[in-house]
Backbone as CSV, one residue per row, in Angstrom:
resi,resn,N_x,N_y,N_z,CA_x,CA_y,CA_z,C_x,C_y,C_z
1,UNK,6.064,1.375,-9.606,7.122,0.932,-10.486,8.011,2.145,-10.762
2,UNK,9.307,1.965,-10.653,10.229,3.078,-10.829,10.499,3.329,-12.304
3,UNK,10.837,4.576,-12.612,11.173,4.925,-13.993,12.395,4.168,-14.468
4,UNK,13.366,3.954,-13.574,14.570,3.211,-13.943,14.200,1.792,-14.375
5,UNK,13.332,1.149,-13.612,12.883,-0.196,-13.964,12.149,-0.179,-15.303
6,UNK,11.241,0.786,-15.469,10.473,0.885,-16.704,11.390,1.081,-17.903
7,UNK,12.426,1.890,-17.740,13.357,2.151,-18.834,14.198,0.938,-19.176
8,UNK,14.352,0.013,-18.226,15.172,-1.168,-18.482,14.384,-2.316,-19.107
9,UNK,13.068,-2.190,-19.205,12.246,-3.248,-19.784,12.504,-3.375,-21.279
10,UNK,12.488,-4.609,-21.769,12.555,-4.815,-23.215,11.248,-4.316,-23.817
11,UNK,11.239,-4.091,-25.109,10.026,-3.622,-25.770,8.898,-4.637,-25.612
12,UNK,9.208,-5.918,-25.698,8.181,-6.953,-25.501,7.615,-6.911,-24.084
13,UNK,8.495,-6.766,-23.096,8.043,-6.693,-21.705,7.217,-5.434,-21.469
14,UNK,7.632,-4.350,-22.090,6.894,-3.100,-21.987,5.501,-3.252,-22.594
15,UNK,5.419,-3.872,-23.762,4.123,-4.117,-24.397,3.245,-5.032,-23.547
16,UNK,3.842,-6.041,-22.925,3.081,-6.929,-22.039,2.521,-6.156,-20.853
17,UNK,3.344,-5.297,-20.267,2.913,-4.505,-19.112,1.787,-3.553,-19.507
18,UNK,1.891,-2.953,-20.688,0.840,-2.067,-21.188,-0.464,-2.850,-21.361
19,UNK,-0.390,-4.042,-21.918,-1.587,-4.871,-22.102,-2.221,-5.227,-20.757
20,UNK,-1.393,-5.516,-19.771,-1.902,-5.832,-18.427,-2.620,-4.631,-17.843
21,UNK,-2.023,-3.454,-17.968,-2.649,-2.245,-17.445,-3.971,-1.955,-18.142
22,UNK,-4.001,-2.112,-19.448,-5.249,-1.890,-20.185,-6.337,-2.847,-19.720
23,UNK,-5.975,-4.108,-19.465,-6.945,-5.081,-18.961,-7.388,-4.723,-17.545
24,UNK,-6.439,-4.297,-16.699,-6.790,-3.874,-15.340,-7.795,-2.732,-15.365
25,UNK,-7.548,-1.754,-16.234,-8.449,-0.607,-16.329,-9.830,-1.057,-16.790
26,UNK,-9.874,-1.944,-17.776,-11.161,-2.464,-18.255,-11.925,-3.144,-17.123
27,UNK,-11.224,-3.964,-16.344,-11.860,-4.668,-15.232,-12.330,-3.695,-14.154
28,UNK,-11.530,-2.669,-13.871,-11.923,-1.682,-12.873,-13.155,-0.899,-13.307
29,UNK,-13.240,-0.601,-14.594,-14.426,0.094,-15.111,-15.656,-0.785,-14.953
30,UNK,-15.504,-2.079,-15.213,-16.621,-3.006,-15.018,-17.019,-3.067,-13.543
31,UNK,-16.030,-3.092,-12.651,-16.320,-3.097,-11.216,-17.034,-1.817,-10.804
32,UNK,-16.593,-0.686,-11.352,-17.213,0.594,-11.011,-18.674,0.614,-11.435
33,UNK,-18.959,0.024,-12.588,-20.337,-0.011,-13.069,-21.223,-0.846,-12.155
34,UNK,-20.630,-1.872,-11.543,-21.403,-2.763,-10.675,-21.375,-2.338,-9.211
35,UNK,-20.482,-1.435,-8.859,-20.306,-1.042,-7.458,-21.461,-0.167,-6.992
36,UNK,-21.780,-0.363,-5.743,-22.761,0.523,-5.127,-22.118,1.141,-3.897
37,UNK,-22.423,2.360,-3.671,-21.875,3.051,-2.518,-20.753,3.988,-2.911
38,UNK,-20.811,5.177,-2.342,-19.846,6.217,-2.688,-18.411,5.818,-2.350
39,UNK,-18.206,5.134,-1.239,-16.855,4.749,-0.832,-16.240,3.773,-1.836
40,UNK,-16.995,2.767,-2.264,-16.509,1.813,-3.255,-16.193,2.499,-4.575
41,UNK,-17.088,3.364,-5.011,-16.887,4.062,-6.271,-15.651,4.954,-6.211
42,UNK,-15.441,5.616,-5.099,-14.275,6.490,-4.931,-12.983,5.689,-4.939
43,UNK,-12.982,4.553,-4.264,-11.798,3.690,-4.225,-11.458,3.173,-5.615
44,UNK,-12.470,2.745,-6.340,-12.254,2.236,-7.698,-11.789,3.366,-8.620
45,UNK,-12.379,4.545,-8.487,-11.967,5.690,-9.309,-10.502,6.041,-9.048
46,UNK,-10.091,5.990,-7.786,-8.687,6.255,-7.456,-7.772,5.223,-8.107
47,UNK,-8.175,3.982,-8.079,-7.378,2.904,-8.677,-7.310,3.054,-10.207
48,UNK,-8.422,3.431,-10.811,-8.431,3.660,-12.262,-7.463,4.787,-12.605
49,UNK,-7.496,5.862,-11.842,-6.581,6.983,-12.098,-5.130,6.558,-11.952
50,UNK,-4.841,5.755,-10.945,-3.476,5.263,-10.733,-3.025,4.398,-11.913
51,UNK,-3.887,3.506,-12.358,-3.561,2.637,-13.484,-3.388,3.452,-14.770
52,UNK,-4.239,4.454,-14.970,-4.117,5.315,-16.148,-2.802,6.090,-16.142
53,UNK,-2.396,6.580,-14.977,-1.126,7.301,-14.867,0.049,6.398,-15.243
54,UNK,0.033,5.179,-14.719,1.102,4.232,-15.036,1.089,3.873,-16.524
55,UNK,-0.102,3.683,-17.065,-0.235,3.371,-18.485,0.334,4.505,-19.336
56,UNK,0.012,5.731,-19.008,0.521,6.873,-19.764,2.042,6.930,-19.726
57,UNK,2.647,6.668,-18.571,4.111,6.655,-18.463,4.718,5.602,-19.380
58,UNK,4.141,4.405,-19.360,4.675,3.328,-20.187,4.476,3.599,-21.679
59,UNK,3.351,4.171,-22.035,3.124,4.508,-23.438,4.137,5.545,-23.923
60,UNK,4.474,6.509,-23.084,5.476,7.513,-23.448,6.850,6.877,-23.628
61,UNK,7.187,5.954,-22.746,8.469,5.255,-22.874,8.505,4.469,-24.178
62,UNK,7.434,3.744,-24.462,7.375,2.958,-25.691,7.473,3.858,-26.913
63,UNK,6.762,4.966,-26.888,6.778,5.898,-28.016,8.176,6.464,-28.242
64,UNK,8.856,6.826,-27.171,10.209,7.375,-27.320,11.182,6.323,-27.860
65,UNK,10.998,5.072,-27.466,11.856,3.998,-27.988,11.598,3.735,-29.456
66,UNK,10.355,3.819,-29.859,10.014,3.535,-31.253,10.517,4.623,-32.190
67,UNK,10.743,5.821,-31.669,11.246,6.919,-32.488,12.740,6.822,-32.715
68,UNK,13.425,6.036,-31.891,14.892,5.914,-31.989,15.299,5.077,-33.172
């Protein structure tokens, strides 16, 4: 997702996207707990990191908007 797109989201849409990411991360953590095998665990860990990075970007955008 591009920063330009993220910046154009309404606050409600931004909050919805944040909620989706938080749910995705929760589900990935559950999958990681059930996964067996180093390759599966590594793939899930990479996906969790990617989702966390996106979540952090969106939280920063939301925080900056709320300060305005």
